C-alpha positions in Angstrom: 89.9 58.1 137.8 91.4 57.5 141.2 93.2 59.6 143.9 96.7 58.5 144.5 97.9 61.2 147.0 96.5 64.4 148.3 97.9 66.2 145.3 98.0 63.4 142.7 95.3 61.5 140.7 95.4 59.0 137.9 93.0 58.8 135.0 92.5 56.7 131.9 92.2 57.6 128.3 91.7 55.0 125.5 94.7 54.2 123.3 94.6 55.7 119.9 96.3 52.9 118.0 98.2 49.6 118.3 101.5 51.4 118.8 100.2 52.9 122.0 98.8 49.6 123.1 102.3 48.0 123.2 104.0 50.8 125.1 105.4 50.1 128.5 102.9 50.0 131.3 104.1 53.2 132.8 103.6 56.4 130.8 105.0 59.8 131.1 102.9 62.5 132.8 100.4 64.3 130.6 101.3 67.9 130.0 100.0 69.6 126.9 99.2 66.4 125.0 96.6 64.4 126.8 96.6 61.6 124.2 100.3 60.9 124.8 99.8 59.9 128.5 97.0 57.4 129.0 97.7 57.0 132.7 99.0 60.2 134.1 99.4 62.6 137.0 96.4 64.9 136.4 97.7 67.8 138.5 99.1 70.5 136.3 97.8 69.0 133.0 96.6 71.8 130.8 95.3 70.4 127.5 94.1 71.2 125.0 92.3 67.8 125.1 91.4 66.0 121.9 87.7 65.9 120.9 85.7 62.8 120.7 85.3 63.4 116.9 89.1 63.5 116.4 89.6 60.2 118.2 86.6 58.5 116.8 83.8 57.0 118.9 84.5 53.6 120.6 81.2 52.2 121.8 80.9 51.9 125.6 78.6 48.9 125.1 80.2 45.8 126.6 79.7 42.1 125.8 76.3 40.6 126.6 76.2 38.4 129.8 74.3 35.3 130.6 70.7 34.7 129.3 68.3 35.0 132.3 64.8 33.6 131.7 61.8 35.2 133.4 59.4 32.8 131.6 60.2 29.4 130.2 56.8 27.8 130.0 56.3 28.9 126.4 56.6 32.0 124.4 56.6 35.5 126.0 54.8 37.9 123.6 55.1 41.7 123.6 57.9 41.4 126.1 59.1 44.7 127.5 61.4 46.0 130.2 61.6 49.3 132.1 64.1 50.6 134.7 62.6 51.2 138.2 65.7 52.1 140.2 69.5 51.7 140.2 69.2 47.9 140.9 65.6 47.0 140.0 63.5 46.8 136.8 60.1 45.6 135.7 59.3 43.0 133.0 55.9 42.6 131.3 54.7 40.2 128.6 51.7 38.1 127.4 52.6 34.6 128.4 51.9 31.5 126.3 50.1 33.1 123.4 49.4 36.2 121.4 46.8 38.0 123.5 47.7 35.8 126.5 47.4 37.0 130.1 49.7 39.9 131.0 52.2 39.0 133.6 54.7 41.2 135.4 58.0 40.4 137.3 60.3 42.5 139.4 63.9 41.9 138.4 67.0 42.7 140.5 70.6 43.3 139.5 73.2 42.6 142.2 76.9 42.0 141.5 76.2 41.8 137.8 73.7 38.9 138.4 70.0 39.1 137.4 67.2 37.4 139.5 63.4 37.6 139.2 60.7 37.6 141.8 57.3 35.8 141.6 54.9 36.5 138.7 52.0 38.9 139.1 48.9 39.0 136.9 48.3 42.5 135.4 44.6 41.5 135.2 43.1 38.2 136.3 42.6 35.6 133.6 41.0 35.3 131.1 41.7 39.1 130.6 44.2 39.4 127.7 47.2 41.6 127.1 48.1 43.0 123.7 51.0 45.3 124.2 51.5 48.5 126.3 54.0 50.4 128.3 55.3 50.8 131.9 55.8 54.2 133.4 58.3 54.4 136.3 57.0 57.1 138.7 59.5 56.5 141.6 61.8 53.7 142.7 58.8 51.8 144.1 55.7 53.0 142.1 54.8 52.6 138.5 51.8 52.7 136.1 51.0 50.3 133.2 48.9 51.3 130.2 47.9 48.5 127.9 45.4 47.2 125.4 43.0 44.8 127.1 40.6 42.1 125.8 38.1 41.0 128.4 37.3 37.8 126.6 38.6 36.0 123.5 40.8 38.0 121.0 38.7 40.0 118.6 35.9 40.9 121.0 35.7 43.9 123.3 39.0 45.8 123.4 39.9 48.9 125.3 42.9 50.9 126.7 43.4 50.2 130.4 45.7 51.5 133.1 46.5 50.7 136.7 49.1 51.7 139.3 51.5 49.3 141.0 53.7 49.5 144.0 56.8 47.4 144.6 58.0 46.1 148.0 61.0 43.8 147.5 60.0 41.7 144.5 56.2 41.8 145.3 53.7 44.0 143.5 50.4 45.5 144.8 48.0 46.9 142.2 45.4 49.6 142.4 42.1 49.6 140.5 41.9 49.2 136.8 40.9 52.4 134.9 40.0 52.9 131.2 41.5 55.7 129.1 40.1 54.7 125.7 37.2 52.4 124.7 35.6 51.6 121.3 38.0 49.7 119.1 40.8 49.9 121.7 44.2 50.8 120.4 44.4 49.1 117.1 48.1 48.0 117.2 50.3 47.5 120.3 52.0 50.9 120.2 50.7 52.4 123.4 53.5 54.6 124.8 53.6 56.4 128.1 56.2 58.7 129.8 56.4 60.1 133.4 56.1 63.9 133.8 56.6 63.7 137.5 55.8 61.3 140.4 52.1 61.9 140.1 51.5 62.6 136.4 52.3 61.0 133.1 51.3 61.3 129.4 50.0 58.3 127.4 50.1 58.4 123.5 48.1 55.9 121.5 46.2 55.1 118.2 42.6 56.1 119.1 40.2 53.3 118.3 37.3 55.5 119.1 38.2 57.9 116.2 39.8 56.2 113.2 43.0 55.4 115.0 44.2 58.9 115.0 47.2 59.7 117.2 45.9 60.8 120.6 47.4 61.8 124.0 46.0 62.1 127.5 47.3 63.0 130.9 47.1 60.5 133.8 47.0 61.7 137.4 48.1 59.5 140.2 46.9 59.5 143.8 48.1 56.7 145.9 47.3 53.6 143.9 44.5 55.2 141.9 44.8 56.8 138.5 42.3 59.2 136.8 42.1 60.7 133.3 40.1 63.9 133.9 41.5 65.8 130.9 40.2 65.4 127.4 42.2 63.4 124.9 44.1 65.6 122.3 44.7 64.3 118.8 48.1 65.0 117.2 47.2 63.6 113.7 44.3 64.1 111.4 44.3 60.5 110.2 45.6 57.1 111.3 48.9 56.7 113.0 51.4 53.8 113.1 54.5 53.5 115.2 54.6 56.0 118.1 57.1 57.0 120.8 57.2 59.9 123.2 59.6 61.4 125.7 59.5 64.1 128.4 61.4 67.4 127.8 60.3 69.2 130.9 57.5 69.3 133.6 55.4 71.1 131.0 56.4 69.7 127.6 57.1 66.4 125.7 57.9 65.3 122.2 56.1 62.6 120.2 57.4 60.9 117.1 55.2 58.8 114.9 54.5 57.3 111.5 51.8 59.5 109.9 49.6 57.1 108.0 47.6 60.0 106.6 50.7 61.6 105.0 52.4 58.8 103.0 53.8 57.3 106.2 56.2 60.2 106.8 58.2 60.1 110.0 56.9 63.1 111.9 57.4 64.8 115.3 55.8 67.5 117.3 56.0 69.1 120.8 53.1 68.8 123.3 52.6 71.4 125.9 51.0 70.3 129.2 48.9 72.6 131.5 47.3 70.7 134.3 45.5 67.8 132.6 45.2 69.6 129.2 47.5 69.2 126.2 48.2 71.5 123.2 50.4 70.5 120.2 52.8 72.5 118.1 53.3 72.0 114.3 54.5 68.9 112.5 58.2 68.5 111.8 59.3 65.6 109.6 62.4 63.5 110.1 61.8 60.9 107.4 60.2 62.3 104.3 60.7 59.0 102.5 58.4 57.4 105.0 58.9 55.1 108.0 58.5 51.4 107.6 56.5 49.2 110.0 53.5 49.6 112.3 55.7 48.6 115.2 59.5 49.0 115.1 59.2 52.1 112.8 60.5 54.9 115.0 61.7 55.2 118.6 63.1 58.2 120.4 65.1 59.1 123.6 65.4 62.5 125.2 69.0 63.5 126.0 68.3 66.9 127.5 65.5 69.5 127.9 66.0 70.6 124.3 67.6 67.6 122.6 66.4 64.2 121.6 67.4 61.4 119.2 65.0 59.6 116.9 65.9 56.2 115.4 63.9 54.8 112.6 63.6 52.4 109.7 63.5 54.4 106.5 61.0 53.1 103.9 63.2 54.1 101.0 66.0 51.5 101.7 64.8 49.6 104.8 68.0 50.8 106.6 68.3 52.0 110.2 69.0 55.7 110.7 69.1 58.2 113.6 68.8 62.0 113.8 69.3 64.6 116.5 66.3 66.7 117.2 66.7 70.2 118.6 63.7 71.8 120.3 63.1 75.6 120.7 59.6 76.2 122.1 57.4 74.0 119.9 59.7 74.2 116.9 62.0 71.2 116.0 65.0 71.1 113.8 66.9 68.0 112.8 70.6 67.2 112.1 71.7 64.9 109.3 70.5 61.3 109.2 73.2 58.8 110.2 72.9 55.1 109.3 73.6 52.5 112.0 72.9 49.4 109.9 71.6 48.6 106.4 68.5 46.6 105.7 67.1 46.2 109.2 64.0 44.4 110.3 62.9 47.3 112.5 63.8 49.6 115.5 62.8 48.4 119.0 64.0 51.0 121.5 66.3 54.0 122.0 67.5 54.7 125.6 69.6 57.5 127.1 72.8 56.4 128.8 74.5 59.8 129.4 73.9 63.4 128.3 75.4 62.6 124.9 75.3 58.8 124.6 72.4 56.4 123.8 71.8 52.8 122.8 69.4 51.6 120.0 68.0 48.0 119.9 66.8 46.7 116.6 66.5 43.5 114.5 68.5 42.8 111.4 66.9 41.8 108.1 67.5 38.2 109.1 65.8 38.6 112.4 68.8 38.8 114.8 68.5 41.1 117.8 71.3 43.7 118.0 72.2 46.9 119.9 74.4 49.7 118.9 75.7 52.7 121.0 75.7 56.2 119.6 77.3 59.5 120.6 75.9 63.0 119.9 78.1 65.9 119.1 76.1 69.0 118.3 73.7 67.8 115.6 75.9 64.9 114.5 75.9 61.3 115.6 78.7 58.7 115.6 78.0 55.0 116.1 80.2 52.2 117.6 80.1 48.6 116.6 76.9 46.6 117.0 76.5 43.8 119.6 74.2 40.9 118.9 72.1 39.7 121.9 69.9 37.1 120.1 70.2 35.0 117.0 66.5 35.4 116.5 64.3 37.9 118.4 60.9 39.4 118.1 60.5 43.1 117.5 58.6 45.1 120.2 58.9 48.6 121.7 60.7 49.0 125.1 63.2 46.2 124.9 66.0 48.2 126.6 66.5 49.6 130.1 69.3 51.7 131.7 69.7 50.0 135.2 72.4 51.5 137.3 74.3 52.6 134.2 74.2 49.1 132.6 72.2 48.2 129.5 69.5 45.5 130.0 67.6 44.0 127.1 64.4 42.0 127.5 63.0 40.0 124.6 61.2 36.9 123.3 64.0 34.5 122.3 62.8 32.9 119.1 65.9 30.8 119.0 64.8 29.2 122.2 61.0 28.4 121.9 60.2 32.1 122.5 61.2 32.1 126.1 61.2 35.5 127.9 64.8 36.5 128.4 66.9 39.3 129.9 70.6 39.9 129.3 72.9 42.6 130.7 75.9 44.5 129.2 78.1 47.0 131.0 78.3 50.5 129.6 81.1 52.9 130.0 84.9 53.2 129.5 86.7 50.1 128.3 89.1 50.2 131.3 88.7 51.1 134.9 91.4 52.2 137.3 91.5 51.1 140.9 93.9 52.8 143.4 95.6 50.4 145.8 98.0 52.7 147.5 99.8 56.0 146.9 102.0 54.4 144.3 100.1 51.4 142.9 97.2 51.2 140.4 95.4 48.2 138.9 93.5 48.0 135.7 90.7 45.7 134.4 89.0 46.0 131.1 88.4 44.8 127.5 91.4 45.2 125.2 91.8 44.9 121.4 94.7 42.7 120.5 97.5 44.7 118.8 98.2 44.0 115.1 101.9 43.9 115.7 
């Protein structure tokens, strides 16, 4: 939308069909029918406006840009990406081998271009990294929770955390602290989410107690982190794929594959009081079971009482998503909507707007794809999928919302496993720029008319 004159504005609405595409470039003012005037004088327009459902959902996910490598010296295992600010993001991976040394980079987006700063060891070699998560606490501070080997793979494992601070593209780390010992975390599904700038929740398979699902609160002071509260289990048996998201300053939702209940996809609400956690009841979103120890289910919170969970259903190996509505500690789900048949697994779901989200996943053939979805009430509509890699690994946290654009970070198995980041714009297909009181220019992606 743009302001033409003190009492006139122009706005854009997508064309409904090919006939509208081939109209003259100047349309009549919109009056009672918004869809009849795609560029119009907004003053005096009264509606009623057509709903998104009546027009159908056109994905706001643009075409993927250039491949930008953060590591080209070999394969980048467990690659993940998290947004830090409107123009900065963090990348973390194990470089060179499974259980290789964890290395982080600060990435910057400027003018649509992506650049990376120098590499920073998460822990000095030969300490090894086997998956984890990054928690953005502010635009310059973050925490990392991960599974750590202090020697060769298969020896002593534990869950570790440390706080980092970013200045430009440099990182300064605080001391390393343990949040679980024993058998470590079992599988690389440690998930963490920020409650505020000094507190976060970490959810993980508890290697100290039969790999039950557990959660703890981390408290930040400067570059130090403490875990003073006791861990709280949210399953009675082993847990597979996990994800969590913050609903408010005192509550969060966790979704997981319940290994002790026929692998059902299950969710529950956690209530936070200081450093203590209590959980509500179980609510199932996939009674046929969730497939995969990683890539089984991922969630994104759209609002204080709404989230979307995307998952691979064990009954047909297809990718589905459902809207979860939270009331206190109770959860109800809308109908399951399929976004692709026979997938490899789900990597990430991220919020783009209050009603739109993007899911990253792999196909049955191993290609990496993303698809945008839009929520209306308890229903979901999906746009067309966009492929970002011919062959990609499947790990949590492969997507980030950076300044309103979608960034994907992954191990490119079609290119020797190099660590790669790509960017796609997200938003309306066409943007209006006002040059003067009577002149407007447009730039965007168009579908060719059929006639």
